[in-house]
VOKOLVEX-29372 format. One line per 3 residues: number of its first residue (from 1); their letters; for each residue x, y, z of C-alpha. Coordinates in nm, 3 decimals. Layout:
N
NUM = A = X Y Z  ... .
END
This chain:
158
1 = MTL = 0.000 0.000 0.000  0.138 0.341 -0.089  0.128 0.648 0.131 .
4 = EQL = -0.132 0.803 -0.097  -0.356 0.497 -0.068  -0.312 0.487 0.308 .
7 = FAG = -0.432 0.842 0.361  -0.702 0.829 0.090  -0.926 0.604 0.296 .
10 = NAG = -1.109 0.648 0.625  -1.030 0.314 0.786  -0.779 0.246 1.059 .
13 = SVL = -0.480 0.037 0.956  -0.192 -0.164 1.093  0.088 -0.204 0.839 .
16 = RFN = 0.451 -0.307 0.832  0.741 -0.136 0.668  1.075 -0.298 0.599 .
19 = ARL = 1.244 -0.021 0.414  1.260 0.350 0.474  0.951 0.538 0.570 .
22 = PTA = 0.829 0.785 0.308  0.970 1.130 0.372  0.623 1.266 0.308 .
25 = LAA = 0.474 1.073 0.603  0.474 1.368 0.844  0.328 1.603 0.583 .
28 = AAQ = 0.061 1.348 0.484  -0.038 1.298 0.848  -0.055 1.672 0.905 .
31 = AAG = -0.260 1.727 0.589  -0.505 1.462 0.712  -0.530 1.636 1.050 .
34 = MEL = -0.352 1.349 1.224  -0.074 1.357 1.481  0.242 1.154 1.415 .
37 = VTV = 0.398 0.977 1.716  0.712 0.764 1.701  0.778 0.492 1.957 .
40 = DSG = 1.148 0.424 2.007  1.098 0.049 2.020  1.415 -0.068 1.846 .
43 = KAR = 1.561 -0.219 2.161  1.241 -0.402 2.261  1.307 -0.776 2.256 .
46 = DKS = 1.019 -0.884 2.480  0.671 -0.790 2.595  0.791 -0.594 2.896 .
49 = AFL = 1.033 -0.377 2.694  0.770 -0.320 2.424  0.511 -0.210 2.680 .
52 = RAS = 0.762 0.019 2.855  0.863 0.186 2.527  0.497 0.228 2.431 .
55 = AKA = 0.400 0.370 2.770  0.685 0.621 2.758  0.629 0.747 2.403 .
58 = LHF = 0.249 0.746 2.420  0.233 0.895 2.769  0.027 0.619 2.928 .
61 = PEY = -0.096 0.701 3.279  0.116 0.602 3.580  -0.134 0.332 3.670 .
64 = FGQ = -0.078 0.152 3.335  -0.095 -0.219 3.421  0.182 -0.351 3.190 .
67 = NWD = -0.050 -0.609 3.030  -0.226 -0.642 2.694  -0.570 -0.537 2.819 .
70 = AFY = -0.424 -0.222 2.970  -0.223 -0.158 2.651  -0.540 -0.180 2.440 .
73 = DCI = -0.730 0.043 2.685  -0.460 0.311 2.677  -0.442 0.309 2.296 .
76 = ADR = -0.823 0.320 2.273  -0.841 0.604 2.528  -0.613 0.816 2.308 .
79 = AQS = -0.905 0.849 2.063  -1.075 1.085 2.309  -0.804 1.349 2.279 .
82 = AGK = -0.697 1.288 1.918  -0.814 1.534 1.656  -0.905 1.345 1.341 .
85 = GEV = -0.666 1.065 1.428  -0.314 0.954 1.489  -0.027 0.775 1.316 .
88 = IVF = 0.188 0.568 1.550  0.523 0.443 1.418  0.686 0.156 1.607 .
91 = EEL = 1.049 0.155 1.504  1.220 -0.175 1.431  1.028 -0.447 1.615 .
94 = SGF = 1.211 -0.737 1.448  1.382 -0.843 1.770  1.051 -0.860 1.955 .
97 = ART = 0.885 -1.050 1.669  1.167 -1.306 1.665  1.215 -1.346 2.041 .
100 = EPE = 0.849 -1.363 2.142  0.639 -1.422 1.829  0.321 -1.501 2.021 .
103 = EFA = 0.348 -1.184 2.231  0.427 -0.983 1.917  0.115 -1.126 1.751 .
106 = TAV = -0.089 -1.027 2.057  0.046 -0.672 2.031  -0.054 -0.657 1.664 .
109 = DAL = -0.401 -0.790 1.749  -0.445 -0.528 2.021  -0.341 -0.254 1.778 .
112 = RDA = -0.583 -0.382 1.512  -0.866 -0.389 1.767  -0.779 -0.036 1.877 .
115 = AEF = -0.777 0.084 1.514  -1.127 -0.061 1.472  -1.241 0.111 1.792 .
118 = WVE = -1.108 0.444 1.668  -1.312 0.407 1.347  -1.623 0.355 1.563 .
121 = QSK = -1.536 0.690 1.724  -1.516 0.850 1.376  -1.138 0.881 1.402 .
124 = RLI = -0.843 0.705 1.238  -0.557 0.517 1.393  -0.279 0.418 1.156 .
127 = VLI = -0.003 0.201 1.302  0.323 0.139 1.117  0.547 -0.141 1.243 .
130 = GLD = 0.910 -0.157 1.136  1.034 -0.508 1.056  1.350 -0.610 0.875 .
133 = QPL = 1.181 -0.908 0.703  0.826 -0.943 0.571  0.821 -1.303 0.700 .
136 = LAP = 0.798 -1.174 1.056  0.440 -1.054 0.992  0.332 -1.164 0.644 .
139 = ELP = -0.034 -1.104 0.734  0.025 -0.730 0.761  0.006 -0.520 0.445 .
142 = ELT = 0.328 -0.339 0.363  0.365 0.035 0.331  0.561 0.099 0.014 .
145 = GSS = 0.694 0.407 -0.156  0.894 0.505 -0.461  1.262 0.582 -0.431 .
148 = STT = 1.186 0.953 -0.465  0.962 0.945 -0.158  1.169 0.745 0.086 .
151 = GTG = 1.386 0.875 0.365  1.751 0.811 0.420  1.727 0.606 0.737 .
154 = RGR = 1.523 0.326 0.888  1.227 0.416 1.103  1.210 0.791 1.112 .
157 = PA = 1.103 1.000 0.814  1.389 1.210 0.676 .
END
């Protein structure tokens, strides 16, 4: 799926990227009235590290329970304060996907459920998950871009 296709619709989405993010990602999110948030999750190799990185970047409340139900609740609650929606970029989750594939799959499921909830609230949640190999989450559509629209580094738009 291209960046243009991603922002043309009204549905929430969870996608993977295994190359550079399009440099136009921030501008596309802004044009759509959506906030862009990046989770520094590159060092997450397990559920606990993933949840800590998410809680820090997404400003979960202090009482966040460090479990999947609480993770979903905190992501869903963000819809209340989001304008038209939000784009969340999880940088490089390959280590987590390899080390704890079942927990990684649960995280993806929670994010998909949250994206559906946001749509019910007439808002959009787009989640982009960085993976170094498509085989780590072949069920997720891939965000693609042309060479003229990609950044110079992994994860963050240039």
